[in-house]
N, C-alpha and C positions, 0 to 999 in steps of 0.2 A: 504491499502500500503506500503510495506516496502521496506528497501534502499539494493540493492546487488554492489557489490566488483564487478569491471570491472579489468581484469587481465593486460589488456591492457598498464596499465599504468606503470607495473613491465617486461612487454617483453622489450616497447620501455626504456626503463631506463637497460638493457641488464641482467636484473635476469629471471630467468623461473619460472616452474610451480611451483617448494618444497616451490622458495622463497615469490611466490605472493601469493599460496594457503595456507603459515602460517601465514599469516603478515594478511589476510584477519581476518582467525583467534582468530589472538593476538586484531586487534579489535574490535571483539567480531560480524563480521558478522557470518549471516549466511544463506544468499545467494552469490552466484557469480555467476559474467558473466567471462564465460571464453573464452579467445582469441587465438584463432589458428592459432597462427604466431608464426613466430620465434624460440626462443625456447622451447614456445608448441607447435608445430604444428606437428597434428596428423601423419600428413605424415610423417615426418621425425624421430619423438620422437622412441626410442626404447623400445624393452615392456617392459621391467625395467622400465624404465625413468614414463610408462604410470601406470606399477604397482605398483609405489610408489605414481605417483599423485592421484590415486584410493584409495590410503589405507590412505593419508593424507584429503582428502575429506569424507571415510567414520569416520577417529576415530575420527574428527575435530566437526560433524556431520554438514560437509557444502553439501546445491543445488546449486549443478550447475542450475539455472534458464534458459539460454542461452547461447549455445556455438558461438561464432562467427568465420564465416568462410571468413576470410580477405582474402587470398587467392583468389581472387571470379575476380578479374580483366578482363579477359580473356572471361566472363562467355558468350557474346555474338560475341567473335573474330570469320573473317570468314573463317580461318581455321579450320577445324573441330579437329584436334589433338589438336589444342589447347583450345578446347570447352572442348572436351572429357577428359582431361588432369584435367579438374576444374568439369569435373563430377565426376572422381575417387578421389579427395580432401575432396570431397562434403562427398560423401559415407563414407570414413575413419574419417571424422570430426563426422556423423552423428553417427558410431559405435564406436567411444571413447565416443561421449555426454552419448550414452545408458550407457555405461561401468561406465559413472562417475551416471550415477543413471535420468539424465535430459531429458527433451523429443522438448526443444526449441531449433531450430538451426534459424541461422539469415545470409541471401545470403548479403554483405559486396559489396561497390564499385556502389549502384545506380543498381543493374542485368551486372552490365560490363558498358565498352566505344564504346561512335559510334569513330568507325574507321577509318580513311579516305579511300576512294575512298567506301564505304559502304555505301546506301543508311539509311536513321533514319527506317525507313520501314523495310526495309531488318534484320535492327541492333536488331528490334523488337520482329523479327519474330526470330531470331534468341537465342537470352535472352530469348520470351517464350516456345520457343522447350526445350533447356537444365536444364532449371531451372520448367515447367512442366515434363521431365523424374525424376526427384527427387524428387519434389513433387512426383507421383504417385509410384518411389521407395519407398518413405517411409511411405505413406500410412496403408501397411497391417504391419508396426512394432511399428505404435501411435504415430509418431513424427510429431510433428508442423514448418509447412516450416516460416522463417519471407521475408518478403523485408522488405527494407527502403528507404526513400527519399538520394540522396545524389546531396550536394548544388550549383552543377556545371555545366557547359550548353554543357559538354563533359561530363557527364551519364545520362543513359536512360533513367532513372528513378529516375528526378531532382523536382516533385514540390508532391503537394497531388492528382492533378489531376491523374497525372499518377500514381503514387500508388494505388488508386481506381481502374486507370485502369486495373493495373495488376492483382491486383486481382481477378476482375469481367471477362478478358479474362481465367487467366488461371483454372479458374471455379471449381476449387475443395477444401475441407473440410477443408484438413489442412494447408491452405494457410493464412497466417494476418500479415496486415500494423506494421514493427513496426516506433517507433515513436521518433526520435531524435531533440530534443529541440533545442541544438547548430544548426541544419540544418537549421529549421523551419525560425529561424531566419535572416539567412542569404538567404535565398529567400521571406524573407521579408513578410510571412505566419505566420499572429495571431492565437491565439488557436481557433478561430471560427473556420478555416479552415481544423478542425480537424474532423467538424459533419458530413462530408461525410463519417468516417472510424467507426466510430462508432461501427458497431454491431460486426464487427474483431476488435479493441485493446482488444491487452495482453497483449502489452512490451513496457518499456520506457528506454530511454538513461537520459541519464543526461549530455549534454558535452555543453564547453563552447566556446566563439568566441569573437572577436571581430570587429564584425559585418562583415565585408568582407572574411576573410581566415577562417578556420576553424581549430582555433589552438589546443582546445583539451585541456588547457591549464586549472590552477585551479579555481573549479565553487569559482565564487564571483569575479574574478578577470578583468571579461571583461562587453559584453552585454546582459549577457540572462537574462527575469524575469521568473528563472524555475518556482513562486509559480504559477503566471499564466497560467502557461499549465499543470502544476501538477493540478492544482484547476480541469479546465478547463476536464482535463481527466476524474475525478473523477465526476464529472459534469456527463460527458457524459457513465459512469455506466464502466468503465474500470474490477471495483473491482468486478463485478457480471459477465463482460463477463469472465471471468480469473474462475473465479465460475463452470460457466458454462464445463466450458475447464477440470475442474480440476488441476487447474496450479494457482502458490501464484503469487501473483502480487506484482510487485515489479519493481522502479526505478534505474536502474543502474548508478553508477556515472563513468559514462568512461570521461579518460584522458591517454593523449599520442597520438602524431600523426606519425599513420605508413607511411600512405599517403606521406606527406612530408618528412620524416626522419627523423624526431628533437630526441632531447634529452630529457628524464628525469633525470635529478642531484642526488634526494631522492626520492623514488616513493613511501616512506611512509610518509615522510614531506610534499606532496600532495596531499595525504591520508587523513593527520589530517586538514589538514587548509580545509580542502572543509567537512570535519562533521563540523567543528566547524562552519563554514560559514551556513551550509544547520540546522544546531542544532538552528541557528539565524529567519533563517525566513522560516522554516516549520518543528517546531519542532515535529507535528506529524506526522510524515517520522521515521519510529523509523529500527532496523536492525534486 
């Protein structure tokens, strides 16, 4: 398992793809997780901006291990136009991930929100329909579509049980469960809870929390026992799964809170402090 740098910390720090990708290279990362939001939103970037980002990735030998489709809050919205807008956004993210040379995509926001006036059962069906058509669209492009649980009651997928169920209900070979360890701490799910996802595990996010709020703060400043979760993932065979799928096995350092509108004053400083911490507790994770 290798470490990846998630560019969200730079987007929340009001810096765009040029700066985040150059910083990833400067820190010696090979793998990145690209956050498709704010200045890095594939739906709003110009062709020139996209070409420059691709150039930086290629020139520095970077690998886009995952595209975070962050603007997916309305994945299960009862308004069809809003669901369609998310679908179009996801397709643009997929197209850009292919330009960057990557295969993995991640549906954020727990597959969408429970909306007032809509039953949980109907929200689940809206989510399955929207993500299902996107995952099927990705099949012949050899793209992998990830889901992750988000840790509060208003997220549709907010537990490992629901994460396993969405993979089962979609029943598509290119759908995988993304593991965010900070989310699991908030939902009080221990490493053993990952056993039900064993055969599909491909990707992990290292995010921090103070145990109630999803702070996405500097790693080592909160309540997460990163080593316990990473060791369990390795025990469950995540590296072997990645070999079968032809994917790199990475743990991405995810910082910066998009949902709460937080701000990162010094993204490089946050990255350095987190790397120092990880080198102490898990020196076997290398960039």
